[in-house]
N, C-alpha and C positions, 0 to 999 in steps of 0.2 A: 182584834181591836174593835171596839164598839163604834157605832155610827157617830156617837157624840165625840169620842176621842178622835176619830178620823176627821170629823168636821173641825175640831179644834186644831188638829195638825195642819189641815189645809188652810184654816184661817190664819194660823201662826205663820205659815209659809208665805201667804199673801202679804201679811204685815211686814215680814222681813224684807220682801222684795220692794215694798213701798218705801221703807225707811232706809234702805241701803243707799249710801252715797259714795261714789268712787272717789279716789284720792284726787284725780285730775279735776273732777267737778268741785271738790272741796277747795282746791287751789283757785279755781276760777271764781267761786263765790267770795272767797276771802280777798282776792285781788280787787274785785268790783266793790266790795265793802270799803276797802282802803281808798279807792278812787272817790267814792261818795263822801267819805270823811277825810278828804285830802289834807286840809289845814290842820285838823287835830292829829293826823298821822305824822305830819311834819314836825309837830311839837315833840313827839316821842323820838323821831329820827334825829332832830337837831340836838336833843339832850344826849343821845348816844354818840353823835359826832364829836361833841365837846369832850365827853368823858373818855372815849376811846382814843381820840387824838392826843390827849394829854398822856395817857398810858403808853401809846406807841412812841410819843416823843421821849419819854423817860427811858423806855427799853432800848430804843435805837441809840440814844445818847450813851447808854452803857456799852453798846456794841462799838460805837466810835471810840470811846475812851479805852476800851479793852484792846482794840486794834492798835491804837497809839502806844499803849503800854508795852505790848508784845514787841513792836518794832522799834520803839524809842528808848526802852530801858529806863535807867535812872533819871535821865533828863526829862523824859516824858512823864515819869511819876511825879517829879517836882512840879511840872507845869499843870498836871491834872490836880494835884493836891491844892495848888494855888487857885485853881478854878472851882474848888469846892467839892471834888469827888473824894470818896473814901477809897484809898488805894492801898492794896496789899502787895507790895513789890515782891515779897518772898514767894507768894502763890501766883503772882502775875494776874491778879483779879482786881476788878473795879466794881464797887457796889454803890447803890443809891444810899443817901444819908437817911437817918431816921425821920427827918423832917419830910423828905420827899416821899417816903413810904406812907406816912400818915396823910399827906396831901392826896396821894393816889387813892388810898383807901376811902377817904372822905368823899372824893369826887365820884367814885364808883357807887358809894352808898347814896349820895344825893341823886345820882342818875337813876338808880333803882327806885327810890321813893317817887321821883317824878314820873317814871313809867307806870308804877302802881296807881298813882293818882289819875293819870291820863286814861288808863284802862278802866278804872272804876267809873269815871265819867262816861266813857264809851258804853259801858254796860248799862248805866242808868238811862242813857239816851235810847237804848235799844231794847228796853223792857218789853214793849209791845211786839216788836219784831221777834224777840226770843219766844214770847208766849205763843204767837201764831205758829212759829216753826214747831214748837213742842205739841201744839194742838193737832198739827198735821202729821205728827208721828216721829218727829226728830228725837233721837235718843240723847241722853246726857253726854255720851261719848262724842256724838256728832257736833254738838254745840262746843264742847271742849276743844275738839279738833280744829274747828273754824277759828276760834280765838288764838290757838297756838300757832296756826299757820299765818295768821295776820302778824302775830308778834315775830315769827321767824323771818317774814319778809322785811318787816321794819328793822329788825336786828341786823340782818345781813346787809341791807342798804346802808344804814347808819354806821355800822361797825366798819364796813369796807371803806367808806368815804373817810371816816375818822382815822383809821389806821394808816391809810395812804397819806392823808394830809399831815398827820403827826410825824410820820417817817420822813416826809420831804422837808418839813420845817426843821426837824432835828439834823438832817444832813446839811441844810443851809447854815444852821447855827454852828455846827461843827466846823464847817469850812471858814466861817467868819472868825471863829475863836482860835482855831489851830492851823488854818491854811489848808491847802489842797492835800496835805498829808492825811487829813481826816478821812478823805475819800480813798486815797491810795492804800492806806493800811486797813481799811474797813473790811471785816469778814462778811462778805455779801450774803453768804448762806445764813449766817447768824442773824443778819439784819432782816432777811426775808422771814426767818423763823419768828423774830420778834413781832413783825407786822402781822403774821398769821396768828400768833398768840393773842395779840390785841384784838384782832377781828373775832376770834373765837370767844374771848372774854365778853365782848360786846353782845354777841349772839346769845350767850348764856344769860347775861344780864336781862336782855329783852324777854327771854322765855321765863326767867325767874320772876320778873316784874309782872307778867301777865297771868301767872299761875293762879294766884288767889282770886283775882277778878273773874277768870275763866271758870273756876270752880263755883263761884257764886252764881254766875249765869247758868251753868249747866244744871245746878240743883234747884233752880227756881220752879215753883209750881206754875203750870200754864195760866191758871185763872188769876193767880196773884200777879204774874208778870203783865197780863193784859190790863188788869184793873189798876196797876200802880200809877201814881201820879208823879210826874217828873217834868 
């Protein structure tokens, strides 16, 4: 190996050590960034709470109706049909109506668009910060990781609150409409699965919504980021 190659190898090794950022440190930086931009972060979290709570409400409603149908038979099927559920007595299944499906899809789409907009605004506000980080040696993957970690924290918080809130409201609504039988016949494992599914959907929405803004931030040239007007 020539001296030039050896020097390049040593130089590359020094650079690698300088730009390496541990996962724990990345989490710490992302958390502090959310604290600094608390109110903007709450906009994203609140949109997730609303969308996920509605999704959890619909899913847990189906679990309540399914439990009533299994234990109540034809009488329960009649009551559920009168309440607006799509009941298949032969298969013992209850499904959401086409209207409910479209409302759920639209609410999730609106939530995603809101997250993308909020994250694009966040990227615009942080042009100078991103430029300085890249001038100091931050790789594109490092910038991308920080934004994804922020989105994951927001998604987990908003989705968890929304899923629990939607599930509780659904249980209370079921008790009001069908009495305590709605709780007695409820498949609790299925209900917990629905809450978990809604939470997972919220987290995925948050990550999906931040992906494009994060890629924009990661691919910015340092000099353009520093000189950008915002």
